Backbone as a printed PyTorch tensor [residue, N CA C, xyz], in Angstrom:
tensor([[[  47.3400,   94.6610, -182.9120],
         [  46.6610,   93.3810, -182.8880],
         [  47.3120,   92.4370, -181.8610]],

        [[  48.6660,   92.4660, -181.8050],
         [  49.3670,   91.6060, -180.8540],
         [  49.0270,   91.9820, -179.4170]],

        [[  48.8810,   93.2750, -179.1490],
         [  48.5420,   93.7230, -177.7970],
         [  47.1490,   93.2530, -177.4070]],

        [[  46.2210,   93.2960, -178.3420],
         [  44.8520,   92.8440, -178.0590],
         [  44.8490,   91.3540, -177.7540]],

        [[  45.5780,   90.5700, -178.5490],
         [  45.6560,   89.1280, -178.2940],
         [  46.3210,   88.8420, -176.9510]],

        [[  47.3460,   89.6190, -176.5980],
         [  48.0040,   89.4430, -175.3110],
         [  47.0410,   89.7260, -174.1640]],

        [[  46.2910,   90.8020, -174.2580],
         [  45.3290,   91.1550, -173.2080],
         [  44.2500,   90.0860, -173.0900]],

        [[  43.7330,   89.6150, -174.2130],
         [  42.7030,   88.5660, -174.1830],
         [  43.2640,   87.2910, -173.5640]],

        [[  44.4790,   86.9100, -173.9290],
         [  45.0620,   85.6920, -173.3660],
         [  45.3110,   85.8320, -171.8680]],

        [[  45.6620,   87.0260, -171.3980],
         [  45.8370,   87.2340, -169.9580],
         [  44.5220,   87.0660, -169.2090]],

        [[  43.4360,   87.6020, -169.7640],
         [  42.1300,   87.4420, -169.1230],
         [  41.7010,   85.9830, -169.1120]],

        [[  41.9090,   85.2840, -170.2040],
         [  41.5220,   83.8750, -170.2820],
         [  42.3520,   83.0500, -169.3140]],

        [[  43.6630,   83.2990, -169.2420],
         [  44.4970,   82.5330, -168.3230],
         [  44.1380,   82.8380, -166.8750]],

        [[  43.7640,   84.0760, -166.5740],
         [  43.3150,   84.4120, -165.2200],
         [  42.0500,   83.6730, -164.8570]],

        [[  41.1490,   83.5290, -165.8150],
         [  39.9060,   82.7980, -165.5790],
         [  40.1920,   81.3120, -165.3830]],

        [[  41.0710,   80.7660, -166.2040],
         [  41.3920,   79.3470, -166.1220],
         [  42.0960,   79.0270, -164.8120]],

        [[  42.9380,   79.9270, -164.3180],
         [  43.7020,   79.6880, -163.1020],
         [  42.9800,   80.1580, -161.8480]],

        [[  41.6710,   80.2740, -161.8860],
         [  40.9010,   80.6740, -160.7130],
         [  41.0020,   79.5800, -159.6540]],

        [[  40.4020,   79.8210, -158.5070],
         [  40.4960,   78.8720, -157.4050],
         [  40.0550,   77.4770, -157.8110]],

        [[  40.7650,   76.5020, -157.2950],
         [  40.4040,   75.1150, -157.5360],
         [  39.6630,   74.5900, -156.3180]],

        [[  38.9200,   73.5400, -156.5240],
         [  38.2660,   72.8710, -155.4090],
         [  39.2220,   71.8230, -154.8630]],

        [[  40.2000,   72.2500, -154.1350],
         [  41.1620,   71.3200, -153.5750],
         [  42.3040,   72.0480, -152.8970]],

        [[  43.2060,   71.2570, -152.3290],
         [  44.3950,   71.7670, -151.6620],
         [  45.6080,   71.3760, -152.4950]],

        [[  46.4810,   72.3250, -152.7880],
         [  47.6720,   71.9910, -153.5600],
         [  48.6950,   71.3060, -152.6640]],

        [[  49.3880,   70.3410, -153.2400],
         [  50.4030,   69.5870, -152.5130],
         [  51.6130,   69.4280, -153.4190]],

        [[  52.7800,   69.7140, -152.8780],
         [  54.0190,   69.6030, -153.6360],
         [  55.0620,   68.9580, -152.7380]],

        [[  55.8340,   68.0370, -153.2910],
         [  56.8610,   67.3610, -152.5030],
         [  57.9700,   66.8580, -153.4190]],

        [[  59.1370,   66.6660, -152.8410],
         [  60.2370,   65.9820, -153.5070],
         [  60.3290,   64.6060, -152.8620]],

        [[  60.2480,   63.5750, -153.6810],
         [  60.2580,   62.2020, -153.1790],
         [  61.6920,   61.6770, -153.2180]],

        [[  62.1770,   61.2650, -152.0570],
         [  63.5330,   60.7350, -151.9520],
         [  63.5160,   59.2260, -152.1380]],

        [[  64.5890,   58.7160, -152.6710],
         [  64.7430,   57.2850, -152.8810],
         [  64.9600,   56.6130, -151.5270]],

        [[  64.0860,   55.6760, -151.1420],
         [  64.2560,   55.0360, -149.8280],
         [  65.4950,   54.1380, -149.7730]],

        [[  66.0420,   53.7690, -150.9200],
         [  67.2140,   52.8950, -150.9620],
         [  68.4950,   53.6560, -151.2990]],

        [[  68.4680,   54.9620, -151.1630],
         [  69.6340,   55.7740, -151.5320],
         [  70.7860,   55.5400, -150.5640]],

        [[  71.9790,   55.6920, -151.0880],
         [  73.1880,   55.5870, -150.2820],
         [  73.5700,   56.9940, -149.8380]],

        [[  73.7650,   57.1690, -148.5360],
         [  74.1500,   58.4800, -148.0280],
         [  75.6690,   58.5630, -147.9530]],

        [[  76.2000,   59.5250, -148.6770],
         [  77.6410,   59.7510, -148.6750],
         [  77.9020,   61.1530, -148.1500]],

        [[  78.5190,   61.2930, -146.9840],
         [  78.7630,   62.6210, -146.4260],
         [  79.5870,   63.4850, -147.3800]],

        [[  79.0950,   64.6890, -147.6440],
         [  79.8130,   65.6340, -148.4800],
         [  79.7190,   65.3610, -149.9690]],

        [[  78.9380,   64.3910, -150.3790],
         [  78.8090,   64.0420, -151.7940],
         [  77.3780,   64.2640, -152.2620]],

        [[  77.2290,   64.6950, -153.4990],
         [  75.9140,   64.8600, -154.1120],
         [  75.6410,   63.6190, -154.9510]],

        [[  75.0140,   62.6430, -154.3470],
         [  74.7510,   61.3620, -154.9970],
         [  73.4600,   61.4660, -155.7970]],

        [[  73.5170,   61.2290, -157.0950],
         [  72.3730,   61.4760, -157.9860],
         [  71.1930,   60.5460, -157.7440]],

        [[  71.3810,   59.4330, -157.0790],
         [  70.2690,   58.5080, -156.8340],
         [  69.5620,   58.7700, -155.5080]],

        [[  69.8160,   59.9160, -154.8740],
         [  69.1530,   60.2090, -153.6040],
         [  67.7000,   60.6410, -153.8030]],

        [[  67.3480,   61.0920, -155.0030],
         [  65.9480,   61.4150, -155.2930],
         [  65.3460,   60.2970, -156.1290]],

        [[  64.0440,   60.1740, -156.0620],
         [  63.3330,   59.1510, -156.8290],
         [  62.7800,   59.8320, -158.0790]],

        [[  63.5490,   59.8340, -159.1420],
         [  63.1520,   60.5680, -160.3470],
         [  62.5210,   59.6450, -161.3890]],

        [[  61.5610,   60.2010, -162.1260],
         [  60.8990,   59.5160, -163.2410],
         [  60.3460,   58.1500, -162.8310]],

        [[  59.6180,   58.1160, -161.7200],
         [  59.1110,   56.8540, -161.1730],
         [  57.6060,   56.9480, -160.9550]],

        [[  56.8760,   55.8920, -161.3230],
         [  55.4400,   55.7930, -161.0390],
         [  55.2530,   55.5040, -159.5550]],

        [[  54.4300,   56.3110, -158.9030],
         [  54.1390,   56.1100, -157.4830],
         [  52.6540,   56.3490, -157.2410]],

        [[  52.1880,   55.8970, -156.0870],
         [  50.8140,   56.1550, -155.6480],
         [  50.9020,   56.9100, -154.3300]],

        [[  50.1600,   57.9960, -154.2350],
         [  50.1000,   58.7950, -153.0070],
         [  48.7020,   58.6520, -152.4200]],

        [[  48.6290,   58.4200, -151.1090],
         [  47.3360,   58.3720, -150.4180],
         [  47.2800,   59.5390, -149.4370]],

        [[  46.2540,   60.3780, -149.6160],
         [  46.0220,   61.5180, -148.7310],
         [  44.8510,   61.1970, -147.8080]],

        [[  45.0010,   61.5000, -146.5280],
         [  43.9140,   61.3460, -145.5620],
         [  43.7690,   62.6540, -144.7960]],

        [[  42.5470,   63.1820, -144.7460],
         [  42.2690,   64.3590, -143.9210],
         [  41.6290,   63.8440, -142.6450]],

        [[  42.2910,   64.1470, -141.5280],
         [  41.9370,   63.5630, -140.2380],
         [  41.4090,   64.6440, -139.3130]],

        [[  40.3010,   64.3480, -138.6320],
         [  39.7430,   65.2460, -137.6320],
         [  40.7100,   65.2920, -136.4560]],

        [[  41.1760,   66.4850, -136.1090],
         [  42.1640,   66.6380, -135.0500],
         [  41.6310,   66.3900, -133.6550]],

        [[  40.3070,   66.3780, -133.4840],
         [  39.7340,   66.1680, -132.1520],
         [  39.6640,   64.6950, -131.7800]],

        [[  39.2970,   63.8390, -132.7430],
         [  39.1120,   62.4260, -132.4100],
         [  39.9070,   61.4880, -133.3140]],

        [[  40.7720,   62.0300, -134.1560],
         [  41.6390,   61.2560, -135.0550],
         [  40.8810,   60.3630, -136.0320]],

        [[  39.6280,   60.6990, -136.3230],
         [  38.8800,   59.9270, -137.3180],
         [  39.1770,   60.4800, -138.7110]],

        [[  39.2460,   59.5860, -139.6900],
         [  39.5060,   59.9880, -141.0670],
         [  38.2070,   60.5040, -141.6680]],

        [[  38.2030,   61.7660, -142.0960],
         [  37.0210,   62.3700, -142.7040],
         [  37.0080,   62.1860, -144.2160]],

        [[  38.2000,   62.0960, -144.8030],
         [  38.2960,   61.9530, -146.2520],
         [  39.6130,   61.2720, -146.5820]],

        [[  39.5630,   60.4120, -147.6110],
         [  40.7840,   59.7490, -148.0590],
         [  40.7140,   59.5450, -149.5650]],

        [[  41.8380,   59.7250, -150.2280],
         [  41.9040,   59.5200, -151.6720],
         [  43.2840,   59.0060, -152.0450]],

        [[  43.3730,   58.4080, -153.2410],
         [  44.6680,   58.0210, -153.7900],
         [  44.8700,   58.7390, -155.1160]],

        [[  46.1270,   58.9870, -155.4400],
         [  46.4720,   59.5990, -156.7220],
         [  47.6790,   58.8760, -157.3010]],

        [[  47.5490,   58.4780, -158.5530],
         [  48.6530,   57.8810, -159.2960],
         [  49.3970,   59.0180, -159.9840]],

        [[  50.7100,   59.0500, -159.8360],
         [  51.4930,   60.1250, -160.4360],
         [  52.8840,   59.6180, -160.7900]],

        [[  53.6330,   60.4620, -161.4750],
         [  55.0120,   60.1580, -161.8510],
         [  55.8830,   61.3110, -161.3590]],

        [[  56.9580,   60.9660, -160.6600],
         [  57.8860,   62.0160, -160.2370],
         [  58.6120,   62.5600, -161.4670]],

        [[  58.9700,   63.8410, -161.4240],
         [  59.6960,   64.4170, -162.5630],
         [  61.1950,   64.1060, -162.4360]],

        [[  61.9930,   64.7080, -163.2790],
         [  63.4340,   64.4430, -163.3000],
         [  64.1050,   64.8150, -161.9730]],

        [[  63.4730,   65.7090, -161.2190],
         [  64.0280,   66.1440, -159.9360],
         [  63.3540,   65.4660, -158.7460]],

        [[  62.5140,   64.4710, -159.0070],
         [  61.8240,   63.7630, -157.9370],
         [  60.6190,   64.4960, -157.3930]],

        [[  60.1690,   65.5290, -158.0800],
         [  59.0850,   66.3800, -157.5850],
         [  57.7210,   65.8890, -158.0790]],

        [[  56.7200,   66.0710, -157.2100],
         [  55.3190,   65.8380, -157.5850],
         [  54.5150,   67.0850, -157.2330]],

        [[  53.5130,   67.3750, -158.0410],
         [  52.5810,   68.4830, -157.8130],
         [  51.1780,   67.9210, -157.9660]],

        [[  50.4130,   67.9050, -156.8870],
         [  49.0790,   67.3150, -156.9100],
         [  48.0710,   68.2680, -156.2800]],

        [[  46.8000,   68.0240, -156.5590],
         [  45.7150,   68.7640, -155.9140],
         [  44.8820,   67.7570, -155.1310]],

        [[  44.9020,   67.8970, -153.8170],
         [  44.1020,   67.0240, -152.9570],
         [  42.6390,   67.3750, -153.1840]],

        [[  41.8380,   66.3770, -153.4770],
         [  40.4370,   66.5820, -153.8210],
         [  40.1640,   66.2160, -155.2690]],

        [[  41.2180,   66.0000, -156.0500],
         [  41.0800,   65.6400, -157.4620],
         [  41.4510,   64.1810, -157.7150]],

        [[  41.7380,   63.4280, -156.6640],
         [  42.1360,   62.0330, -156.8200],
         [  40.9430,   61.0940, -156.8250]],

        [[  41.2150,   59.8210, -156.5770],
         [  40.1810,   58.7900, -156.5200],
         [  39.7930,   58.6130, -155.0540]],

        [[  38.5750,   59.0330, -154.6610],
         [  38.1760,   58.9180, -153.2520],
         [  38.0590,   57.4550, -152.8220]],

        [[  38.5760,   57.1500, -151.6310],
         [  38.4100,   55.8240, -151.0450],
         [  37.5780,   55.8800, -149.7630]],

        [[  37.3750,   57.1050, -149.2410],
         [  36.5340,   57.2990, -148.0580],
         [  36.0500,   58.7420, -148.0390]],

        [[  34.7560,   58.9310, -147.9400],
         [  34.1900,   60.2690, -147.8440],
         [  34.1320,   60.9960, -149.1750]],

        [[  33.6520,   62.2410, -149.1150],
         [  33.5320,   63.1130, -150.2800],
         [  34.2320,   64.4200, -149.9310]],

        [[  35.1790,   64.8430, -150.7720],
         [  35.9770,   66.0300, -150.4630],
         [  35.1060,   67.2530, -150.2270]],

        [[  34.0890,   67.4510, -151.0450],
         [  33.2400,   68.6360, -150.9270],
         [  32.3450,   68.6090, -149.6890]],

        [[  32.3080,   67.4740, -148.9870],
         [  31.4780,   67.3800, -147.7870],
         [  32.2990,   67.4180, -146.4980]],

        [[  33.5890,   67.7000, -146.5960],
         [  34.3980,   67.8630, -145.3850],
         [  33.8680,   69.0800, -144.6370]],

        [[  33.6530,   68.9290, -143.3470],
         [  33.0870,   70.0030, -142.5370],
         [  34.2270,   70.8800, -142.0340]],

        [[  34.5000,   71.9750, -142.7640],
         [  35.5610,   72.9170, -142.4050],
         [  34.9990,   73.8740, -141.3550]],

        [[  34.9810,   73.4540, -140.1080],
         [  34.3270,   74.2080, -139.0470],
         [  35.3010,   74.9550, -138.1460]],

        [[  36.5110,   75.1420, -138.5800],
         [  37.4880,   75.8510, -137.7630],
         [  38.2120,   74.9600, -136.7750]],

        [[  37.8140,   73.6920, -136.6750],
         [  38.5030,   72.7650, -135.7830],
         [  39.7740,   72.2540, -136.4590]],

        [[  40.7010,   71.7790, -135.6600],
         [  41.9800,   71.2830, -136.1550],
         [  41.7720,   70.0900, -137.0880]],

        [[  42.4800,   70.1250, -138.2160],
         [  42.4890,   69.0100, -139.1670],
         [  43.9470,   68.6910, -139.4810]],

        [[  44.2280,   67.4230, -139.6900],
         [  45.5730,   66.9840, -140.0340],
         [  45.5620,   66.3200, -141.4000]],

        [[  46.6750,   66.4160, -142.0950],
         [  46.8470,   65.7700, -143.3880],
         [  47.8840,   64.6680, -143.2310]],

        [[  47.4570,   63.4430, -143.5060],
         [  48.3730,   62.3000, -143.4880],
         [  48.6800,   61.9470, -144.9380]],

        [[  49.9620,   61.8130, -145.2450],
         [  50.3970,   61.4800, -146.5980],
         [  51.1520,   60.1560, -146.5320]],

        [[  50.7260,   59.2150, -147.3870],
         [  51.3900,   57.9200, -147.4810],
         [  51.8250,   57.7110, -148.9230]],

        [[  52.8970,   56.9450, -149.1110],
         [  53.4330,   56.7130, -150.4490],
         [  53.5730,   55.2150, -150.6940]],

        [[  53.2250,   54.8050, -151.8970],
         [  53.3690,   53.4160, -152.3280],
         [  54.3430,   53.3990, -153.5010]],

        [[  55.5370,   52.8740, -153.2530],
         [  56.5450,   52.7710, -154.3090],
         [  56.6400,   51.3340, -154.8100]],

        [[  56.5560,   50.3910, -153.8880],
         [  56.7560,   48.9780, -154.2290],
         [  55.5830,   48.0990, -153.8210]],

        [[  54.3500,   48.6110, -153.8850],
         [  53.1820,   47.7870, -153.5780],
         [  52.7100,   47.8550, -152.1450]],

        [[  53.2860,   48.7210, -151.3270],
         [  52.8910,   48.8390, -149.9220],
         [  52.9590,   50.3060, -149.5100]],

        [[  51.8690,   50.8030, -148.8810],
         [  51.8530,   52.1970, -148.4280],
         [  52.7080,   52.3520, -147.1720]],

        [[  53.5220,   53.4100, -147.1740],
         [  54.3320,   53.7500, -146.0070],
         [  54.0950,   55.2140, -145.6850]],

        [[  54.0820,   55.5420, -144.3810],
         [  53.8630,   56.9240, -143.9580],
         [  54.9570,   57.8320, -144.5020]],

        [[  54.5320,   58.9550, -145.0560],
         [  55.4680,   59.9770, -145.5210],
         [  55.4640,   61.1550, -144.5510]],

        [[  54.2470,   61.6040, -144.1430],
         [  54.1630,   62.7120, -143.1840],
         [  52.7590,   62.8120, -142.6110]],

        [[  52.6720,   63.4320, -141.4530],
         [  51.4050,   63.8500, -140.8530],
         [  51.6360,   65.2840, -140.3970]],

        [[  50.8010,   66.1920, -140.8960],
         [  50.9820,   67.6060, -140.5570],
         [  49.6260,   68.2760, -140.4060]],

        [[  49.6090,   69.3490, -139.6370],
         [  48.3730,   70.0920, -139.4140],
         [  48.0430,   70.9380, -140.6390]],

        [[  46.7700,   70.9500, -141.0070],
         [  46.2960,   71.8540, -142.0500],
         [  46.0260,   73.1760, -141.3480]],

        [[  46.7380,   74.2170, -141.7440],
         [  46.6990,   75.4680, -140.9950],
         [  45.8290,   76.5410, -141.6320]],

        [[  44.9690,   76.1800, -142.5490],
         [  44.0310,   77.1360, -143.1180],
         [  42.7900,   76.3960, -143.5750]],

        [[  41.7190,   77.1430, -143.7520],
         [  40.4810,   76.5890, -144.2750],
         [  40.3300,   77.0370, -145.7130]],

        [[  40.1310,   76.1100, -146.6310],
         [  39.9460,   76.5290, -148.0240],
         [  38.8190,   77.5490, -148.1460]],

        [[  39.0710,   78.6400, -148.8340],
         [  38.1310,   79.7580, -148.9490],
         [  36.7500,   79.3130, -149.4010]],

        [[  36.6900,   78.4350, -150.3570],
         [  35.4010,   78.0390, -150.9210],
         [  34.5370,   77.2760, -149.9230]],

        [[  35.1230,   76.8110, -148.8280],
         [  34.3660,   75.9870, -147.8890],
         [  33.9840,   76.7300, -146.6170]],

        [[  34.0580,   78.0540, -146.6120],
         [  33.6390,   78.8400, -145.4560],
         [  32.1300,   78.7860, -145.2660]],

        [[  31.3960,   78.2550, -146.2070],
         [  29.9370,   78.2470, -146.1260],
         [  29.4280,   77.3960, -144.9730]],

        [[  30.2510,   76.5350, -144.4130],
         [  29.8170,   75.6440, -143.3460],
         [  30.2780,   76.1010, -141.9670]],

        [[  30.7990,   77.3040, -141.8430],
         [  31.3110,   77.7700, -140.5540],
         [  30.1540,   78.0130, -139.5920]],

        [[  30.3280,   77.5760, -138.3730],
         [  29.3360,   77.7790, -137.3230],
         [  29.8330,   78.9120, -136.4370]],

        [[  29.0220,   79.9440, -136.2650],
         [  29.3820,   81.0670, -135.4000],
         [  28.7920,   80.8090, -134.0200]],

        [[  29.6490,   80.6000, -133.0300],
         [  29.1940,   80.3170, -131.6700],
         [  29.3310,   81.5240, -130.7560]],

        [[  29.5090,   82.6880, -131.3140],
         [  29.6590,   83.8930, -130.5180],
         [  29.0180,   85.0580, -131.2380]],

        [[  29.5630,   86.2280, -131.0310],
         [  29.0410,   87.4330, -131.6750],
         [  29.6370,   87.5280, -133.0720]],

        [[  28.7830,   87.7560, -134.0440],
         [  29.2140,   87.9140, -135.4270],
         [  28.9310,   89.3410, -135.8500]],

        [[  29.9750,   90.0960, -136.1360],
         [  29.8300,   91.4690, -136.6050],
         [  30.1450,   91.5110, -138.0880]],

        [[  29.2430,   92.0950, -138.8570],
         [  29.4380,   92.2280, -140.2930],
         [  29.3510,   93.7000, -140.6330]],

        [[  30.3910,   94.2360, -141.2220],
         [  30.4000,   95.6320, -141.6420],
         [  30.1170,   95.6770, -143.1340]],

        [[  28.9260,   96.0440, -143.4770],
         [  28.5360,   96.0970, -144.8860],
         [  27.2760,   95.2960, -145.1190]],

        [[  26.7660,   95.3600, -146.3280],
         [  25.5190,   94.6570, -146.6270],
         [  25.6960,   93.1410, -146.6100]],

        [[  24.6310,   92.4540, -146.2410],
         [  24.5980,   90.9960, -146.2410],
         [  23.3970,   90.5700, -147.0650]],

        [[  23.6200,   89.7090, -148.0180],
         [  22.5380,   89.2050, -148.8600],
         [  22.3700,   87.7170, -148.6190]],

        [[  21.1490,   87.2940, -148.3590],
         [  20.8330,   85.8830, -148.2200],
         [  20.0480,   85.4750, -149.4520]],

        [[  20.6000,   84.5620, -150.2200],
         [  19.9450,   84.1260, -151.4450],
         [  19.2240,   82.7990, -151.2590]],

        [[  19.1750,   82.3310, -150.0410],
         [  18.4920,   81.0890, -149.7500],
         [  17.7980,   81.2620, -148.4100]],

        [[  17.4760,   80.2040, -147.7520],
         [  16.7470,   80.2610, -146.4880],
         [  17.6320,   80.7990, -145.3680]],

        [[  17.0080,   81.4580, -144.4220],
         [  17.6740,   81.9120, -143.2080],
         [  16.8330,   81.4420, -142.0370]],

        [[  17.4400,   80.6880, -141.1500],
         [  16.7550,   80.2060, -139.9610],
         [  17.4310,   80.8190, -138.7490]],

        [[  16.6500,   81.4280, -137.8750],
         [  17.1720,   82.0130, -136.6460],
         [  16.5610,   81.2380, -135.4890]],

        [[  17.3980,   80.5060, -134.7560],
         [  16.9500,   79.7870, -133.5670],
         [  17.3630,   80.6150, -132.3640]],

        [[  16.4580,   81.4060, -131.8760],
         [  16.7730,   82.2880, -130.7610],
         [  16.2950,   83.6910, -131.0680]],

        [[  16.7880,   84.6320, -130.3010],
         [  16.3630,   86.0170, -130.4360],
         [  17.2340,   86.7310, -131.4550]],

        [[  16.5920,   87.5190, -132.3110],
         [  17.3160,   88.3630, -133.2660],
         [  17.0460,   89.8100, -132.8920]],

        [[  18.0940,   90.5990, -132.7420],
         [  17.9690,   91.9960, -132.3640],
         [  18.4260,   92.8630, -133.5310]],

        [[  17.5580,   93.7570, -133.9860],
         [  17.8850,   94.6840, -135.0640],
         [  17.9360,   96.0830, -134.4680]],

        [[  19.0680,   96.7350, -134.5650],
         [  19.2400,   98.0720, -134.0100],
         [  18.9150,   99.1780, -134.9980]],

        [[  18.5470,   98.8290, -136.1910],
         [  18.2440,   99.8230, -137.2120],
         [  17.0780,   99.2860, -138.0360]],

        [[  16.8430,   99.8860, -139.1620],
         [  15.7230,   99.4760, -140.0080],
         [  15.9270,   98.0690, -140.5470]],

        [[  14.8360,   97.3510, -140.6530],
         [  14.8170,   96.0440, -141.3000],
         [  13.8850,   96.1600, -142.4890]],

        [[  14.4010,   95.9190, -143.6580],
         [  13.6030,   96.0040, -144.8750],
         [  13.4200,   94.5980, -145.4120]],

        [[  12.1740,   94.2080, -145.6080],
         [  11.8540,   92.8980, -146.1590],
         [  11.1000,   93.1150, -147.4520]],

        [[  11.6420,   92.5940, -148.5360],
         [  10.9770,   92.6960, -149.8360],
         [  10.3940,   91.3370, -150.1710]],

        [[   9.1620,   91.3090, -150.5470],
         [   8.5230,   90.0400, -150.8890],
         [   7.6820,   89.5300, -149.7430]],

        [[   7.1570,   88.3520, -149.9220],
         [   6.2720,   87.7340, -148.9380],
         [   7.0730,   87.2650, -147.7310]],

        [[   6.5480,   87.5360, -146.5380],
         [   7.1830,   87.1080, -145.2990],
         [   6.1820,   86.2770, -144.5140]],

        [[   6.6030,   85.1070, -144.0780],
         [   5.7400,   84.2210, -143.3090],
         [   6.3140,   84.0790, -141.9110]],

        [[   5.4860,   84.3510, -140.9020],
         [   5.8930,   84.1990, -139.5090],
         [   5.0910,   83.0580, -138.9120]],

        [[   5.7790,   82.0940, -138.3170],
         [   5.1110,   80.9300, -137.7450],
         [   4.8870,   81.0600, -136.2410]],

        [[   5.4180,   82.0980, -135.6280],
         [   5.2290,   82.3200, -134.1960],
         [   4.9410,   83.7880, -133.9760]],

        [[   4.9510,   84.2110, -132.7360],
         [   4.6310,   85.5970, -132.3910],
         [   5.7170,   86.5630, -132.8350]],

        [[   5.3000,   87.8050, -133.0740],
         [   6.2200,   88.8850, -133.3990],
         [   5.9760,   90.0000, -132.4010]],

        [[   7.0100,   90.3960, -131.6870],
         [   6.8960,   91.4990, -130.7380],
         [   7.5900,   92.7090, -131.3270]],

        [[   6.9540,   93.8650, -131.1770],
         [   7.5390,   95.1050, -131.6680],
         [   7.6160,   96.0700, -130.4960]],

        [[   8.8090,   96.5690, -130.1990],
         [   9.0020,   97.5310, -129.1270],
         [   9.2290,   98.8990, -129.7460]],

        [[   8.6920,   99.9300, -129.1060],
         [   8.8640,  101.3070, -129.5740],
         [   8.4140,  101.4930, -131.0150]],

        [[   7.3940,  100.8390, -131.3790],
         [   6.8930,  100.9640, -132.7460],
         [   5.4080,  100.6710, -132.7630]],

        [[   4.9120,  100.3870, -133.8950],
         [   3.4890,  100.0950, -134.0400],
         [   3.2430,   98.6110, -133.8430]],

        [[   2.2640,   98.2540, -133.0300],
         [   1.9520,   96.8270, -132.8500],
         [   1.3520,   96.2550, -134.1320]],

        [[   1.5550,   94.9680, -134.3220],
         [   1.0080,   94.3060, -135.5100],
         [  -0.1330,   93.3920, -135.1500]]])
């Protein structure tokens, strides 16, 4: 019975810990008023157990425009650490799910408010595209797909489409312009 409960709990925890709609962020917040003592481990160098506000901005790397911005209220732990998910805060500009992840450079600006005023913490390049947002990728070259492709919604082709093998269409097909068939039966 214990083994069955263990297996069920593993499946449930795997389901619960599936991908989130956001970017994970982790940092250790240092005390801006700490005293630096060479060779000494001064316990007040981290900002522990403190209420802070973090502001995240996702910036377009081409023109430095802010595409999305949010704030998150959090408390540092005993070690000065914070763990947040960007996209789960209070939006102040834009909508996280509408960020256009088009393969272009994006930067993450992080600001911190400890005493009523935001100060820059870091600006860094986002070096990956969240998996769930690949749906907006624009292919400007040759796209090779090895395996079946299913379209569950509309497909628009602006330009010439070349099929080197059989094309199977199930259901009603509407053509609004001419259809040319080479090496086959004319329609």
